[in-house]
C-alpha positions in Angstrom: -0.1 0.0 -0.2 1.9 3.2 -0.9 0.0 5.2 1.7 1.3 2.8 4.4 4.0 4.3 7.0 7.6 2.7 7.2 7.4 -0.5 9.0 9.2 -1.3 12.3 9.5 -5.1 11.2 10.2 -6.9 8.0 8.5 -10.2 7.5 9.0 -11.8 4.2 8.3 -15.2 2.4 11.4 -16.9 3.7 10.5 -16.0 7.7 7.0 -17.4 6.9 7.9 -20.7 5.5 10.5 -20.9 8.4 7.8 -20.1 11.2 5.0 -22.4 9.4 7.3 -25.4 9.1 8.7 -24.6 12.7 5.3 -24.0 14.4 2.7 -25.7 12.4 4.4 -28.0 10.1 0.9 -29.9 9.0 0.0 -26.5 7.2 3.5 -26.4 5.4 2.5 -25.1 1.6 3.7 -22.7 -1.0 3.9 -19.1 0.6 3.5 -15.6 -1.7 3.3 -12.2 -0.5 0.1 -10.7 -1.6 -0.4 -7.4 0.4 1.1 -4.9 2.4 -0.9 -2.9 4.6 -0.6 0.0 7.1 0.1 -2.1 10.0 0.1 -6.2 8.7 1.9 -8.0 5.9 -0.2 -10.9 4.1 1.0 -13.8 2.8 -0.9 -16.2 1.0 -0.4 -20.0 2.3 -1.3 -22.7 -0.2 -5.0 -22.3 -1.6 -6.9 -21.5 1.4 -4.9 -19.7 4.2 -3.0 -16.8 4.6 -0.3 -15.9 7.0 -1.1 -12.5 9.0 2.3 -10.6 10.1 2.3 -7.5 11.9 5.2 -5.0 10.3 4.9 -2.1 12.9 5.4 -2.3 16.9 1.9 -0.5 17.1 0.0 -3.5 15.4 1.1 -6.2 17.9 -1.6 -5.5 20.4 -3.9 -5.2 17.8 -3.3 -8.7 16.8 -3.9 -10.1 20.1 -7.1 -8.4 20.0 -7.9 -10.1 16.8 -6.6 -13.7 18.1 -8.4 -13.3 21.1 -11.8 -12.0 20.3 -12.5 -12.7 16.3 -12.9 -16.4 16.7 -15.5 -15.9 19.3 -17.3 -13.2 17.1 -17.3 -15.1 13.7 -19.6 -17.4 14.3 -22.7 -15.3 14.7 -21.6 -12.6 11.7 -23.5 -12.8 8.2 -20.4 -12.4 6.3 -17.1 -14.3 6.3 -14.3 -12.9 8.1 -10.6 -13.7 9.0 -10.9 -15.4 12.2 -7.5 -17.1 13.2 -7.3 -20.8 12.5 -3.8 -21.1 14.2 -1.9 -18.8 16.5 1.7 -17.8 15.6 3.9 -17.6 18.7 6.7 -15.1 18.7 10.0 -16.4 17.3 13.0 -14.7 18.9 15.5 -17.3 17.3 13.9 -16.2 14.0 14.5 -12.7 14.6 10.7 -11.8 14.7 9.5 -12.0 18.6 6.2 -11.1 18.0 2.5 -12.9 17.3 1.0 -13.9 14.3 -2.0 -15.5 12.8 -2.6 -18.0 10.1 -6.6 -16.9 8.9 -8.5 -18.4 6.1 -7.7 -16.8 2.9 -11.0 -15.2 1.9 -12.3 -14.5 -1.8 -13.0 -11.2 -3.4 -11.2 -8.1 -3.9 -10.7 -4.9 -2.0 -13.6 -2.6 -2.5 -11.2 0.0 -3.3 -10.9 -1.5 -6.7 -14.5 -0.8 -7.7 -16.3 2.5 -8.5 -18.8 3.6 -6.2 -22.1 2.7 -8.0 -20.7 -1.0 -8.2 -20.1 -0.6 -4.3 -23.4 0.4 -3.6 -24.7 -3.5 -4.3 -23.1 -4.1 -1.0 -25.3 -1.9 1.1 -27.7 -4.3 2.4 -25.2 -7.1 3.2 -23.0 -4.3 4.9 -25.9 -3.0 6.9 -26.7 -6.6 8.1 -23.3 -7.0 9.0 -23.0 -3.8 11.1 -26.2 -4.8 12.8 -24.9 -8.3 13.8 -21.5 -7.3 14.9 -23.0 -4.3 17.2 -24.2 -5.7 19.9 -23.4 -5.0 23.4 -19.8 -6.2 24.1 -18.3 -8.0 27.2 -17.2 -5.9 30.0 -13.2 -7.1 29.2 -13.5 -6.1 25.6 -10.8 -3.9 24.2 -11.4 -0.1 24.5 -9.9 2.2 22.2 -8.8 5.7 23.1 -9.6 7.0 19.5 -12.3 4.8 18.0 -15.9 4.2 19.7 -15.2 7.5 22.0 -17.6 10.6 22.2 -16.5 12.8 18.9 -15.3 15.8 21.9 -12.2 13.5 22.5 -11.3 14.0 18.7 -12.2 17.6 18.5 -8.6 18.7 19.0 -7.0 16.4 16.3 -9.7 17.3 13.8 -9.5 21.0 14.2 -5.5 20.6 14.0 -6.1 19.1 10.6 -8.3 21.6 9.4 -5.8 24.2 10.3 -2.9 22.2 8.6 -4.0 23.3 5.0 -4.6 20.2 3.3 -8.3 19.8 3.5 -10.1 21.5 0.9 -12.9 23.9 2.2 -12.1 23.7 5.9 -14.7 26.0 7.0 -17.4 24.4 5.5 -16.1 20.9 6.9 -15.7 22.5 10.3 -19.4 23.5 10.0 -20.5 20.0 9.6 -18.0 18.8 12.4 -19.9 21.5 14.6 -23.0 19.9 13.7 -21.9 16.5 14.9 -20.5 17.7 18.1 -23.9 19.0 18.8 -25.7 15.7 18.7 -26.4 13.9 21.8 -23.8 11.5 22.8 -24.4 7.6 23.0 -25.7 6.5 26.5 -26.2 3.0 25.9 -24.1 0.0 26.4 -20.5 -0.2 24.6 -21.1 -2.4 21.5 -18.4 -4.1 19.5 -17.2 -2.1 16.7 -14.8 -3.0 13.8 -13.5 0.4 14.1 -12.0 0.8 10.9 -14.8 -0.4 8.1 -13.6 1.5 5.2 -13.4 0.1 1.4 -9.8 -0.9 1.9 -11.1 -3.5 4.4 -14.1 -5.0 2.7 -14.1 -7.4 0.0 -16.4 -7.9 -2.8 -17.5 -10.2 -5.8 -17.1 -9.0 -9.1 -20.7 -7.9 -9.1 -20.3 -5.7 -5.9 -21.7 -8.3 -3.5 -20.1 -8.5 -0.1 -17.7 -10.7 -0.1 -15.9 -10.6 3.4 -15.2 -7.9 6.0 -11.0 -8.3 7.0 -8.5 -6.3 8.9 -10.0 -6.2 12.8 -7.2 -4.7 14.4 -9.0 -1.6 15.5 -11.7 -4.1 17.0 -13.2 -2.1 20.1 -16.5 -1.5 22.0 -17.9 2.0 22.2 -20.6 4.0 20.1 -22.2 2.1 17.2 -22.1 5.7 15.2 -18.5 4.9 14.6 -19.1 1.8 12.1 -21.9 3.8 10.6 -19.5 6.1 9.0 -18.9 3.5 6.6 -22.2 4.7 4.8 -20.1 7.6 3.5 -16.8 5.9 2.6 -18.4 3.1 0.8 -21.5 4.5 -0.9 -23.1 7.1 -2.9 -26.5 8.6 -2.2 -28.2 5.8 -3.2 -26.4 3.1 -1.5 -25.9 4.9 1.5 -30.1 5.3 1.4 -30.0 1.6 1.3 -27.8 1.0 4.0 -29.6 3.2 6.5 -33.0 1.7 5.6 -31.8 -2.0 6.3 -29.9 -0.9 9.3 -33.0 0.9 10.7 -34.8 -2.2 10.1 -32.4 -4.1 12.4 -31.4 -2.1 15.1 -32.0 1.0 16.8 -30.9 3.7 15.0 -31.8 7.8 15.7 -31.1 10.8 13.9 -28.4 11.9 16.7 -26.8 8.6 16.0 -26.5 9.4 12.1 -25.5 12.6 13.4 -22.4 11.5 15.0 -21.7 8.8 12.1 -21.3 11.9 9.9 -19.0 13.3 12.5 -16.9 10.3 12.4 -16.7 10.3 8.8 -14.9 13.4 9.1 -12.8 12.4 12.0 -11.6 9.5 9.4 -11.7 11.2 6.0 -9.4 14.3 7.5 -7.1 11.8 9.0 -7.0 10.2 5.6 -6.3 13.3 3.7 -3.7 14.9 5.9 -1.7 12.1 6.3 -1.4 10.7 2.8 -0.9 11.8 -0.6 -4.2 13.1 -2.1 -3.8 11.2 -5.2 -3.6 7.8 -3.3 -6.4 5.3 -2.7 -6.9 6.7 0.9 -6.2 10.0 0.2 -8.5 10.2 -2.7 -11.2 8.5 -0.9 -11.1 10.7 2.0 -11.3 13.8 0.0 -14.2 12.4 -1.7 -16.1 11.7 1.8 -15.2 15.3 2.6 -17.2 16.8 -0.4 -20.1 14.6 0.2 -20.8 15.3 3.8 -20.4 18.9 3.1 -22.9 18.6 0.1 -25.5 16.8 2.4 -25.2 19.4 4.8 -26.2 22.2 2.3 
């Protein structure tokens, strides 16, 4: 991924081969590097499995969250997710002293590869996924300092990004942000959240149907409005309307929650524009989202 920060760790195909042979010899198969993400590198292992390796120190705790919670959640979700099938232990003898996972290989292509009108076909299924995931979380669920929190917690960082000069129409975006800040806060129990439900973490079939949801490193518990921000990242107006209709059939969603969700779209989109090249996949997506939230606000 061109947007990704420099790695702290450098897993490669040879390391994966040695780790699998050492810890899970019954799964030895050809290894091929297939994706380099923000925090992790993905290697295909044979035809049916993949190996997910942290490439940054900050991803280590996120990997542990996935290993602990995703197998428990996967059984009640309507969409395939990469719940670990085997846990990889830290291996200082190989120079890789961090946890890693073997997960199912999921079919489909990143939603970033599709135009917005094609992605609209996933609206109903994604609403069903969000509703199924977003139930009250267990008390031991991970809690993030930046996802699922009241929007006021993110106010300083959003205003700093608006002042930095990389966001177009910062005054208009600020008005949208202030409107979202004014919405009532979430008073319900913390619910399970994917935490990073943008198109880069969604897989689609060729016709735009939802194939899988990946990258649960930001899995946390908190305000359900956080994951509803996907309505702006994934869809255009018609898809967003379909997503909203289906979600409201399945869950209790009020106007304040949608207003906070728009605020979360601003949080995430301004971050994408601020830290990546505007011509990159994430940067251009963030810029598009900001144009749409401003247009909707009139």
